[in-house]
TITIFI-81528 format. One record per atom (N, C-alpha, C): x, y negated, z. Coordinates in Angstrom, 2 decimals. Layout:
N
      px      py      pz
       X       Y       Z
...
# end
This chain:
315
      px      py      pz
    9.02   71.67   26.95
    9.70   72.05   25.72
    9.37   71.09   24.59
    8.13   70.59   24.62
    7.74   69.64   23.58
    8.54   68.35   23.71
    8.69   67.88   24.96
    9.48   66.67   25.19
   10.93   66.89   24.79
   11.44   68.09   25.11
   12.82   68.39   24.74
   13.00   68.42   23.24
   12.02   68.99   22.54
   12.10   69.02   21.08
   12.04   67.63   20.49
   11.19   66.78   21.06
   11.10   65.40   20.57
   12.41   64.67   20.78
   12.99   64.82   21.98
   14.27   64.16   22.26
   15.36   64.67   21.33
   15.36   65.99   21.09
   16.36   66.57   20.20
   16.18   66.04   18.78
   14.92   65.91   18.35
   14.67   65.38   17.02
   15.14   63.95   16.87
   14.90   63.14   17.90
   15.36   61.76   17.85
   16.88   61.70   17.83
   17.51   62.57   18.63
   18.98   62.59   18.68
   19.54   62.99   17.33
   18.97   64.01   16.71
   19.44   64.42   15.38
   19.16   63.35   14.34
   18.06   62.62   14.53
   17.78   61.52   13.61
   18.80   60.41   13.71
   19.32   60.17   14.92
   20.39   59.19   15.10
   21.68   59.68   14.45
   21.96   60.97   14.57
   23.20   61.50   14.01
   23.15   61.52   12.49
   22.06   62.02   11.96
   21.93   62.16   10.50
   20.61   61.55   10.04
   20.52   60.21   10.02
   19.26   59.57    9.62
   18.96   59.85    8.15
   17.66   59.91    7.86
   17.25   60.17    6.48
   17.64   59.02    5.56
   17.68   57.80    6.11
   18.00   56.63    5.30
   18.88   55.70    6.11
   19.99   55.27    5.53
   20.91   54.36    6.19
   20.75   52.97    5.61
   21.04   51.92    6.40
   21.04   50.57    5.85
   22.04   50.45    4.71
   21.79   49.52    3.81
   22.72   49.31    2.71
   24.01   48.70    3.23
   25.05   48.79    2.44
   26.39   48.40    2.89
   26.63   46.92    2.60
   26.51   46.12    3.63
   26.60   44.68    3.51
   28.05   44.22    3.62
   28.24   42.89    3.57
   29.58   42.34    3.76
   30.11   42.65    5.16
   29.22   42.67    6.15
   29.65   43.02    7.50
   30.19   44.44    7.55
   29.53   45.36    6.84
   29.99   46.75    6.79
   31.38   46.83    6.19
   31.61   46.18    5.05
   32.91   46.28    4.41
   33.98   45.56    5.22
   33.62   44.48    5.89
   34.57   43.86    6.81
   34.94   44.79    7.94
   33.95   45.54    8.44
   34.21   46.51    9.49
   35.13   47.62    9.00
   34.93   48.09    7.78
   35.80   49.13    7.22
   37.26   48.66    7.21
   37.49   47.43    6.75
   38.85   46.90    6.70
   39.43   46.78    8.11
   38.64   46.27    9.05
   39.14   46.09   10.42
   39.49   47.42   11.07
   38.62   48.42   10.91
   38.90   49.73   11.50
   40.13   50.36   10.85
   40.28   50.18    9.55
   41.45   50.74    8.87
   42.76   50.07    9.28
   42.70   48.79    9.61
   43.92   48.05    9.97
   44.27   48.15   11.45
   43.27   48.40   12.31
   43.47   48.27   13.75
   44.57   49.19   14.28
   44.49   50.47   13.99
   45.46   51.42   14.55
   46.88   51.20   14.03
   47.09   51.03   12.71
   48.46   50.78   12.24
   49.07   49.51   12.84
   48.29   48.42   12.90
   48.82   47.18   13.47
   49.10   47.32   14.96
   48.24   48.06   15.66
   48.45   48.26   17.10
   49.73   49.04   17.35
   49.93   50.12   16.60
   51.15   50.92   16.78
   52.40   50.13   16.39
   52.30   49.35   15.31
   53.45   48.56   14.87
   53.77   47.48   15.89
   52.76   46.86   16.47
   52.99   45.85   17.49
   53.67   46.44   18.72
   53.24   47.64   19.10
   53.84   48.30   20.26
   55.29   48.66   19.99
   55.61   48.93   18.72
   56.99   49.27   18.37
   57.88   48.03   18.30
   57.33   46.90   17.87
   58.13   45.70   17.68
   58.24   44.81   18.91
   57.24   44.88   19.78
   57.17   43.95   20.90
   57.38   44.64   22.23
   57.63   43.83   23.23
   57.73   44.35   24.59
   56.34   44.67   25.13
   56.30   45.41   26.23
   55.02   45.75   26.84
   54.28   44.49   27.27
   55.02   43.48   27.71
   54.39   42.23   28.12
   53.63   41.57   26.99
   54.24   41.50   25.81
   53.57   40.92   24.65
   52.35   41.77   24.26
   52.49   43.09   24.35
   51.38   43.98   24.03
   50.18   43.72   24.96
   50.46   43.47   26.24
   49.37   43.17   27.17
   48.76   41.81   26.89
   49.59   40.84   26.50
   49.08   39.51   26.17
   48.14   39.59   24.97
   48.50   40.37   23.95
   47.65   40.47   22.78
   46.31   41.09   23.12
   46.28   42.02   24.07
   45.01   42.60   24.49
   44.16   41.57   25.23
   44.80   40.71   26.02
   44.06   39.69   26.74
   43.46   38.66   25.78
   44.15   38.39   24.68
   43.65   37.40   23.73
   42.37   37.85   23.03
   42.04   39.13   23.14
   40.78   39.62   22.55
   39.59   38.96   23.24
   39.70   38.64   24.53
   38.57   38.06   25.27
   38.14   36.72   24.68
   39.03   35.72   24.60
   38.58   34.47   23.96
   38.25   34.65   22.48
   38.88   35.63   21.83
   38.57   35.88   20.43
   37.14   36.33   20.23
   36.66   37.23   21.10
   35.27   37.69   21.01
   34.31   36.53   21.24
   34.60   35.72   22.26
   33.74   34.56   22.54
   33.68   33.63   21.33
   34.84   33.35   20.71
   34.90   32.44   19.57
   34.17   33.00   18.36
   34.35   34.29   18.06
   33.72   34.87   16.88
   32.21   34.97   17.04
   31.75   35.32   18.23
   30.30   35.38   18.44
   29.68   33.99   18.36
   30.42   32.97   18.76
   29.91   31.61   18.60
   29.85   31.25   17.12
   30.89   31.63   16.36
   30.91   31.32   14.93
   29.80   32.06   14.17
   29.53   33.30   14.57
   28.53   34.10   13.85
   27.11   33.79   14.28
   26.90   33.58   15.59
   25.55   33.48   16.12
   25.25   32.16   16.82
   26.26   31.30   17.01
   26.06   30.11   17.81
   25.90   30.44   19.28
   26.40   31.59   19.69
   26.23   32.05   21.07
   27.20   31.34   22.01
   26.69   30.87   23.12
   27.51   30.24   24.15
   27.39   31.04   25.44
   28.44   31.02   26.25
   28.37   31.65   27.56
   28.36   30.57   28.62
   27.81   30.88   29.76
   27.69   29.90   30.83
   29.05   29.57   31.42
   29.10   28.45   32.14
   30.35   28.02   32.76
   30.84   29.05   33.79
   29.89   29.64   34.53
   30.28   30.62   35.54
   30.89   31.86   34.90
   30.31   32.31   33.79
   30.90   33.44   33.07
   32.29   33.09   32.56
   32.46   31.86   32.08
   33.77   31.43   31.59
   34.82   31.48   32.69
   34.45   31.03   33.87
   35.39   31.08   34.99
   35.72   32.52   35.37
   34.72   33.39   35.34
   34.97   34.81   35.66
   35.92   35.43   34.64
   35.71   35.15   33.36
   36.59   35.70   32.33
   38.01   35.14   32.47
   38.11   33.86   32.79
   39.44   33.27   32.99
   40.15   33.91   34.17
   39.43   34.10   35.27
   40.03   34.73   36.45
   40.44   36.17   36.15
   39.63   36.88   35.37
   39.98   38.25   34.99
   41.27   38.28   34.17
   41.40   37.35   33.22
   42.59   37.31   32.39
   43.83   36.98   33.23
   43.69   36.04   34.16
   44.82   35.70   35.04
   45.21   36.91   35.89
   44.21   37.60   36.43
   44.50   38.77   37.25
   45.19   39.88   36.47
   44.70   40.18   35.26
   45.33   41.20   34.43
   46.75   40.80   34.07
   46.95   39.51   33.78
   48.30   39.03   33.45
   49.25   39.21   34.62
   48.78   38.88   35.83
   49.63   39.06   37.02
   49.95   40.54   37.25
   48.99   41.40   36.93
   49.16   42.82   37.25
   49.99   43.56   36.22
   49.92   43.14   34.96
   50.51   43.97   33.90
   51.60   43.29   33.08
   51.56   41.97   32.98
   52.51   41.28   32.11
   53.78   41.00   32.90
   54.86   41.65   32.51
   56.14   41.47   33.20
   57.17   40.85   32.26
   57.72   41.64   31.37
   58.73   41.13   30.44
   58.06   40.68   29.15
   58.20   39.42   28.82
   57.61   38.85   27.62
   58.73   38.24   26.78
   59.02   38.86   25.65
   60.04   38.35   24.74
   59.44   38.33   23.34
   59.47   37.15   22.71
   58.81   36.96   21.43
   59.82   37.03   20.28
   59.40   37.66   19.20
   60.11   37.63   17.93
   59.10   37.27   16.86
   59.54   36.59   15.82
   58.61   36.05   14.83
   57.75   37.15   14.21
   58.37   38.19   13.68
   57.62   39.24   13.01
   56.71   39.97   13.99
   57.23   40.28   15.18
   56.41   40.96   16.18
   55.23   40.11   16.62
   55.43   38.81   16.76
   54.35   37.92   17.16
   53.26   37.86   16.10
   53.68   37.79   14.82
   52.71   37.77   13.72
   51.89   39.05   13.72
   52.54   40.19   13.92
   51.83   41.46   13.95
   50.86   41.51   15.13
   51.31   41.03   16.30
   50.46   41.05   17.49
   49.22   40.18   17.29
   49.40   38.99   16.73
   48.26   38.11   16.49
   47.34   38.69   15.43
   47.93   39.34   14.43
   47.10   39.97   13.39
   46.24   41.07   14.00
   46.84   41.88   14.88
   46.05   42.93   15.53
   44.93   42.32   16.36
   45.21   41.22   17.05
   44.18   40.59   17.88
   42.99   40.17   17.03
   43.25   39.55   15.89
   42.17   39.14   14.99
   41.38   40.35   14.51
   42.08   41.41   14.12
   41.41   42.62   13.62
   40.60   43.28   14.73
   41.16   43.35   15.95
   40.44   43.99   17.05
   39.17   43.22   17.40
   39.25   41.91   17.42
   38.06   41.09   17.67
   37.03   41.34   16.58
   37.49   41.40   15.33
   36.57   41.60   14.22
   35.85   42.93   14.29
   36.58   44.01   14.58
   35.90   45.31   14.56
   34.94   45.47   15.73
   35.25   44.87   16.87
   34.31   44.95   18.00
   33.01   44.21   17.70
   33.14   42.98   17.22
   31.95   42.17   16.96
   31.18   42.71   15.76
   31.89   43.12   14.71
   31.21   43.62   13.52
   30.52   44.95   13.78
   31.14   45.81   14.60
   30.47   47.08   14.91
   29.17   46.82   15.66
   29.23   45.94   16.64
   28.00   45.60   17.36
   26.98   44.95   16.43
   27.45   44.13   15.50
   26.56   43.49   14.52
   25.86   44.54   13.66
   26.62   45.50   13.15
   26.03   46.50   12.26
   24.97   47.34   12.98
   25.19   47.63   14.26
   24.20   48.43   14.99
   23.00   47.59   15.42
   23.25   46.43   16.00
   22.17   45.64   16.59
   21.40   44.82   15.57
   22.07   44.33   14.55
   21.42   43.47   13.57
   20.95   44.26   12.35
   21.79   45.16   11.86
   21.48   45.85   10.61
   20.84   47.21   10.81
   20.80   47.70   12.04
   20.03   48.91   12.32
   20.75   50.22   12.11
   22.09   50.22   12.11
   22.82   51.48   11.97
   22.77   52.27   13.28
   22.69   53.60   13.17
   22.93   54.48   14.32
   24.44   54.67   14.48
   24.87   54.89   15.72
   26.30   54.93   16.00
   27.02   56.00   15.19
   26.52   57.23   15.26
   27.22   58.33   14.58
   27.12   58.18   13.06
   25.98   57.72   12.58
   25.84   57.51   11.13
   26.81   56.44   10.65
   26.99   55.39   11.44
   27.94   54.35   11.06
   29.37   54.87   11.06
   29.69   55.73   12.03
   31.02   56.35   12.03
   31.25   57.18   10.78
   30.22   57.94   10.39
   30.35   58.78    9.19
   30.57   57.95    7.93
   29.99   56.76    7.91
   30.11   55.91    6.72
   31.36   55.03    6.74
   31.85   54.69    7.94
   32.97   53.76    8.05
   34.32   54.48    7.98
   34.44   55.61    8.64
   35.76   56.21    8.80
   36.38   56.76    7.51
   35.64   57.36    6.58
   36.31   57.81    5.35
   36.99   56.68    4.58
   36.31   55.57    4.25
   37.05   54.49    3.56
   38.08   53.82    4.45
   37.81   53.73    5.76
   38.79   53.13    6.66
   40.06   53.97    6.72
   39.90   55.29    6.66
   41.08   56.17    6.64
   41.92   55.94    5.40
   41.27   55.68    4.27
   42.01   55.38    3.05
   42.82   54.08    3.20
   42.25   53.10    3.89
   42.99   51.86    4.17
   44.21   52.16    5.02
   44.03   52.99    6.05
   45.14   53.35    6.92
   46.23   54.10    6.17
   45.83   55.07    5.36
   46.80   55.85    4.59
   47.58   54.96    3.64
   46.90   53.98    3.04
   47.58   53.07    2.14
   48.62   52.21    2.81
   48.47   52.01    4.12
   49.42   51.18    4.86
   50.60   51.97    5.40
   50.53   53.30    5.37
   51.60   54.12    5.95
   52.97   53.79    5.35
   53.13   53.70    4.01
   54.46   53.40    3.47
   54.99   52.03    3.89
   54.07   51.09    4.19
   54.50   49.75    4.55
   54.80   49.59    6.03
   54.00   50.24    6.86
   54.10   50.03    8.31
   54.81   51.15    9.05
   54.95   52.31    8.43
   55.54   53.44    9.16
   56.50   54.23    8.29
   57.47   53.55    7.67
   58.45   54.32    6.89
   59.39   55.07    7.83
   59.85   56.27    7.50
   59.46   57.08    6.34
   58.16   57.85    6.55
   57.60   57.77    7.75
   56.27   58.33    7.97
   56.19   59.83    7.82
   55.26   60.30    6.97
   54.98   61.73    6.84
   56.16   62.52    6.28
   57.02   61.86    5.52
   58.09   62.59    4.84
   59.04   63.28    5.81
   59.33   62.65    6.94
   60.29   63.22    7.88
   59.66   63.75    9.16
   58.35   63.92    9.15
   57.70   64.47   10.33
   57.99   65.96   10.42
   58.43   66.45   11.59
   58.78   67.88   11.73
   57.53   68.75   11.86
   56.93   69.12   10.74
   55.69   69.88   10.77
   55.93   71.29   11.34
   55.02   71.70   12.22
   55.05   73.05   12.79
   53.65   73.38   13.27
   53.39   74.66   13.50
   52.05   75.06   13.96
   51.72   74.44   15.32
   52.73   74.34   16.18
   52.48   73.74   17.50
   52.11   72.28   17.37
   52.84   71.53   16.54
   52.55   70.11   16.37
   51.21   69.90   15.67
   50.88   70.77   14.73
   49.58   70.67   14.08
   48.45   70.89   15.08
   48.64   71.84   16.01
   47.63   72.07   17.04
   47.48   70.85   17.94
   48.62   70.26   18.31
   48.57   69.06   19.15
   47.91   67.90   18.41
   48.19   67.78   17.12
   47.56   66.72   16.33
   46.05   66.93   16.25
   45.63   68.18   16.07
   44.20   68.46   16.02
   43.53   68.14   17.35
   44.18   68.51   18.46
   43.63   68.20   19.77
   43.59   66.70   20.01
   44.65   66.01   19.58
   44.67   64.56   19.72
   43.55   63.92   18.90
   43.33   64.43   17.68
   42.26   63.89   16.85
   40.89   64.11   17.46
   40.66   65.29   18.04
   39.37   65.57   18.68
   39.16   64.64   19.88
   40.21   64.46   20.68
   40.11   63.56   21.83
   39.84   62.13   21.39
   40.55   61.70   20.34
   40.34   60.35   19.83
   38.91   60.16   19.32
   38.36   61.19   18.71
   36.97   61.10   18.23
   36.02   60.87   19.40
   36.18   61.62   20.48
   35.29   61.48   21.64
   35.45   60.08   22.25
   36.70   59.63   22.38
   36.95   58.30   22.95
   36.32   57.22   22.08
   36.52   57.32   20.76
   35.95   56.32   19.87
   34.43   56.35   19.88
   33.87   57.53   19.89
   32.40   57.65   19.91
   31.82   56.98   21.15
   32.41   57.27   22.31
   31.91   56.66   23.54
   32.08   55.14   23.49
   33.22   54.66   22.96
   33.42   53.22   22.85
   32.43   52.57   21.91
   32.12   53.22   20.79
   31.18   52.65   19.84
   29.76   52.68   20.38
   29.45   53.66   21.22
   28.14   53.66   21.88
   28.01   52.43   22.79
   29.10   52.08   23.48
   29.08   50.88   24.32
   28.88   49.63   23.45
   29.59   49.57   22.32
   29.45   48.41   21.44
   28.03   48.29   20.89
   27.40   49.42   20.63
   26.06   49.39   20.07
   24.99   49.13   21.11
   25.14   49.74   22.29
   24.10   49.62   23.30
   24.28   48.40   24.18
   25.49   47.91   24.31
   25.74   46.76   25.20
   26.22   45.58   24.37
   27.52   45.30   24.40
   28.05   44.15   23.65
   29.55   44.29   23.50
   30.17   43.52   22.60
   31.63   43.56   22.48
   32.35   43.20   23.76
   31.84   42.21   24.50
   32.50   41.81   25.74
   32.45   42.92   26.77
   31.36   43.68   26.80
   31.28   44.83   27.69
   32.40   45.82   27.40
   32.62   46.07   26.11
   33.67   47.00   25.69
   35.04   46.51   26.16
   35.30   45.21   26.03
   36.58   44.65   26.45
   36.75   44.77   27.96
   35.71   44.40   28.70
   35.81   44.43   30.17
   35.95   45.84   30.70
   35.29   46.80   30.07
   35.45   48.18   30.50
   36.89   48.65   30.33
   37.52   48.26   29.23
   38.92   48.63   29.02
   39.84   48.02   30.07
   39.61   46.75   30.41
   40.43   46.12   31.44
   40.15   46.71   32.82
   38.87   47.02   33.09
   38.53   47.61   34.38
   39.17   48.99   34.53
   39.26   49.73   33.44
   39.91   51.04   33.49
   41.36   50.91   33.94
   42.07   49.94   33.38
   43.47   49.75   33.77
   43.59   49.38   35.24
   42.71   48.50   35.70
   42.76   48.06   37.09
   42.45   49.22   38.04
   41.42   50.01   37.71
   41.05   51.14   38.57
   42.18   52.16   38.64
   42.85   52.40   37.53
   43.96   53.34   37.54
   45.08   52.87   38.46
   45.39   51.59   38.42
   46.47   51.06   39.26
   46.07   51.04   40.73
   44.87   50.57   41.02
   44.43   50.55   42.42
   44.24   51.96   42.96
   43.72   52.88   42.12
   43.58   54.26   42.56
   44.92   54.90   42.85
   45.92   54.62   42.01
   47.25   55.15   42.28
   47.84   54.62   43.57
   47.55   53.37   43.87
   48.08   52.78   45.11
   47.35   53.31   46.35
   46.01   53.39   46.29
   45.23   53.76   47.46
   45.21   55.27   47.70
   45.18   56.06   46.63
   45.01   57.50   46.78
   46.31   58.30   46.66
   47.22   57.81   45.83
   48.44   58.58   45.56
   49.69   57.96   46.17
   49.53   56.84   46.83
   50.67   56.23   47.49
   51.69   55.61   46.54
   51.27   55.30   45.32
   52.20   54.69   44.37
   52.49   53.26   44.79
   53.73   52.85   44.62
   54.14   51.53   45.07
   54.05   50.52   43.93
   53.51   49.35   44.23
   53.43   48.24   43.29
   53.90   46.97   43.97
   54.29   46.01   43.17
   54.65   44.72   43.72
   53.42   44.04   44.29
   53.59   43.20   45.33
   52.42   42.49   45.88
   51.67   41.67   44.84
   52.41   41.05   43.89
   51.73   40.24   42.88
   50.89   41.12   41.96
   51.33   42.36   41.74
   50.54   43.28   40.92
   49.23   43.64   41.61
   49.30   43.94   42.90
   48.09   44.27   43.64
   47.16   43.06   43.73
   47.74   41.87   43.88
   46.93   40.66   43.90
   46.21   40.48   42.57
   46.93   40.71   41.47
   46.32   40.58   40.16
   45.21   41.58   39.94
   45.42   42.83   40.36
   44.39   43.85   40.23
   43.14   43.48   41.00
   43.33   43.00   42.23
   42.19   42.62   43.06
   41.43   41.46   42.45
   42.17   40.46   41.96
   41.53   39.30   41.33
   40.77   39.71   40.08
   41.36   40.57   39.26
   40.71   41.00   38.03
   39.43   41.78   38.33
   39.49   42.71   39.29
   38.30   43.50   39.60
   37.20   42.62   40.20
   37.59   41.67   41.06
   36.59   40.76   41.62
   35.95   39.91   40.52
   36.75   39.48   39.55
   36.21   38.68   38.46
   35.26   39.49   37.58
   35.60   40.75   37.33
   34.71   41.61   36.52
   33.39   41.84   37.24
   33.46   42.09   38.55
   32.23   42.25   39.33
   31.42   40.96   39.32
   32.12   39.81   39.46
   31.43   38.54   39.42
   30.77   38.28   38.08
   31.44   38.65   37.00
   30.86   38.49   35.67
   29.61   39.35   35.53
   29.70   40.59   36.02
   28.55   41.49   35.93
   27.36   40.95   36.70
   27.59   40.50   37.93
   26.49   39.96   38.74
   25.89   38.72   38.09
   26.75   37.86   37.54
   26.26   36.66   36.86
   25.41   37.03   35.66
   25.87   38.01   34.91
   25.13   38.43   33.72
   23.77   39.03   34.10
   23.75   39.86   35.13
   22.49   40.45   35.56
   21.53   39.39   36.07
   22.07   38.37   36.77
   21.22   37.28   37.26
   20.63   36.51   36.09
   21.44   36.25   35.07
   20.94   35.52   33.90
   19.92   36.34   33.13
   20.09   37.66   33.12
   19.11   38.52   32.46
   17.77   38.50   33.19
   17.85   38.44   34.52
   16.63   38.47   35.32
   15.90   37.14   35.28
   16.63   36.05   35.06
   16.03   34.72   35.05
   16.42   34.01   33.76
   15.82   34.39   32.62
   16.17   33.74   31.35
   15.80   32.28   31.36
   16.68   31.48   30.80
   16.44   30.05   30.76
   15.49   29.71   29.62
   14.77   28.59   29.80
   13.79   28.18   28.80
   14.46   27.79   27.49
   15.59   27.11   27.58
   16.29   26.68   26.38
   17.42   27.62   26.08
   17.15   28.69   25.39
   18.20   29.66   25.08
   19.22   29.03   24.15
   20.51   29.34   24.39
   21.57   28.77   23.58
   21.95   29.65   22.41
   21.23   30.76   22.23
   21.61   31.66   21.16
   21.17   31.10   19.82
   21.99   31.35   18.80
   21.71   30.82   17.48
   20.85   31.75   16.66
   20.27   31.22   15.60
   19.41   32.02   14.74
   20.00   32.10   13.34
   21.27   32.34   13.26
   21.90   32.42   11.97
   22.99   33.46   12.01
   23.45   33.84   10.85
   24.56   34.78   10.76
   25.36   34.48    9.52
   26.67   34.55    9.62
   27.51   34.27    8.47
   27.45   35.42    7.47
   26.81   36.54    7.83
   26.73   37.68    6.93
   25.38   37.77    6.23
   24.53   36.76    6.38
   23.26   36.78    5.67
   23.52   36.71    4.17
   22.84   37.56    3.42
   23.02   37.56    1.97
   21.77   38.11    1.31
   21.49   37.62    0.13
   20.34   38.13   -0.60
   20.61   39.54   -1.08
   19.61   40.38   -0.93
   19.75   41.77   -1.36
   20.53   42.62   -0.41
   20.88   42.06    0.79
   21.61   42.85    1.76
   20.71   43.89    2.37
   21.28   44.63    3.33
   20.53   45.79    3.78
   20.30   45.88    5.24
   19.87   44.82    5.93
   19.48   45.03    7.31
   18.14   45.74    7.34
   17.73   46.08    8.54
   16.41   46.68    8.76
   16.22   47.94    7.96
   17.18   48.83    8.08
   16.98   50.16    7.54
   17.20   50.28    6.06
   17.79   49.28    5.42
   18.13   49.41    4.01
   16.91   49.45    3.10
   15.85   48.72    3.46
   14.66   48.75    2.63
   14.52   47.47    1.82
   15.67   46.90    1.39
   15.64   45.77    0.49
   15.54   44.43    1.18
   15.54   44.37    2.52
   15.48   43.10    3.21
   16.87   42.52    3.35
   16.93   41.29    3.78
   18.23   40.65    3.95
   18.92   41.21    5.17
   20.22   40.94    5.29
   20.98   41.41    6.44
   20.40   40.86    7.71
   20.02   39.57    7.70
   19.35   38.99    8.85
   17.86   39.05    8.59
   17.08   39.77    9.43
   15.66   39.98    9.16
   14.85   38.71    9.38
   13.56   38.90    9.73
   12.66   37.77    9.89
   13.07   36.92   11.08
   12.43   35.74   11.19
   12.78   34.80   12.26
   12.61   35.41   13.63
   11.50   36.14   13.84
   11.27   36.74   15.15
   12.29   37.81   15.44
   12.65   38.61   14.43
   13.65   39.66   14.64
   15.00   39.06   14.95
   15.34   37.97   14.24
   16.63   37.32   14.50
   16.69   36.83   15.93
   15.58   36.23   16.40
   15.55   35.73   17.77
   15.80   36.86   18.75
   15.13   38.01   18.54
   15.31   39.15   19.44
   16.73   39.65   19.39
   17.26   39.89   18.18
   18.57   40.50   18.04
   19.67   39.61   18.60
   19.67   38.33   18.22
   20.76   37.46   18.63
   20.73   37.24   20.13
   19.55   37.06   20.70
   19.46   36.89   22.15
   19.89   38.14   22.88
   19.61   39.31   22.29
   20.05   40.56   22.90
   21.56   40.64   22.90
   22.20   40.24   21.80
   23.66   40.26   21.76
   24.23   39.35   22.82
   23.56   38.20   23.06
   24.08   37.29   24.07
   23.97   37.87   25.45
   22.81   38.46   25.77
   22.64   38.98   27.12
   23.30   40.32   27.31
   23.41   41.12   26.26
   23.99   42.45   26.39
   23.09   43.40   27.14
   21.79   43.07   27.28
   20.95   43.86   28.13
   20.10   44.88   27.43
   19.64   44.58   26.17
   18.79   45.52   25.46
   19.20   45.55   24.01
   18.81   46.58   23.33
   19.08   46.70   21.91
   17.75   46.85   21.19
   17.46   45.92   20.29
   16.25   46.04   19.49
   16.54   47.00   18.36
   15.96   48.16   18.40
   16.29   49.22   17.45
   15.37   49.12   16.25
   15.92   48.59   15.14
   15.11   48.44   13.95
   14.84   49.76   13.26
   15.57   50.82   13.64
   15.33   52.10   13.00
   14.03   52.72   13.48
   13.66   52.47   14.76
   12.46   53.11   15.27
   11.42   52.11   15.74
   11.75   50.78   15.61
   10.78   49.76   15.95
   10.48   49.70   17.43
   11.46   50.00   18.28
   11.23   49.94   19.70
   12.50   49.47   20.39
   12.38   49.05   21.64
   13.53   48.57   22.39
   14.14   49.69   23.18
   15.45   49.75   23.17
   16.17   50.72   23.98
   16.73   50.01   25.18
   16.55   50.55   26.36
   17.12   49.93   27.56
   18.61   50.02   27.53
   19.30   48.92   27.84
   20.77   48.90   27.84
   21.27   48.41   29.17
   22.59   48.43   29.32
   23.21   48.00   30.54
   23.60   46.55   30.41
   23.76   45.89   31.53
   24.30   44.55   31.52
   25.76   44.59   31.16
   26.30   43.48   30.70
   27.69   43.44   30.29
   28.59   43.69   31.50
   29.58   44.49   31.26
   30.56   44.73   32.29
   30.11   45.65   33.38
   28.93   46.25   33.21
   28.46   47.15   34.28
   29.32   48.36   34.34
# end
């Protein structure tokens, strides 16, 4: 019972910490990205074909690699690069069919890609570098992000709320949808905090592949041969990426390629629990945090001063 009480206390401390990190530039960038992501995603789906929608999701992979390099100087190995390329080719073969581009739709799709990359990397940054707990960060991010979303409704979804057929049944469905979305987002943000942005991306692609292969193997659903080939290639590439990542975690190289800098470093920022330190902590802490983001294997928890065991990327 004592152990259970301790675990419960730690869990409640993660949900409602006594002190949160101060709100840095990374935090406010995350607020904007979260507020823009859903409206741009829905607008892109309305303006573009399914093929373009799938292409924009695939572009998140190189986007995450590029942004993490820009923020941390992080590089991935050649073998990981080949695995990610093979995964993208497989997903494209399996899901991308009709691709028709229009100027406005393409701009919206690319805008969503930039925003999606930003919110994945920034969420992981806020948890791993600045010491936010997942639920506490959700409590602080979603209210202002919702205001951003509401402000975009007249621009992106006219006539929007004015012509929605309100009824008790629809309100119940909306409430159920909101509850489901909360659980989905919470689980996704736990992955971003405990693992890495690339893990989050690969899990989403693996989900699509498993659904298609499961439908074919278990339910007798028919797919084109090229679709099955793409699914098989994508799943093999994800497994290969996971094995490569676990091997690299087990045998760290002497010359780590991870960087010791962050574009969000600022004087008076609030990393390390909001106790007046900079967003990027001391040299040793930076080394731990940035290398952890690269490997995706552990999370240095600045809130409790201990390491939390994490999963390898793509596991």
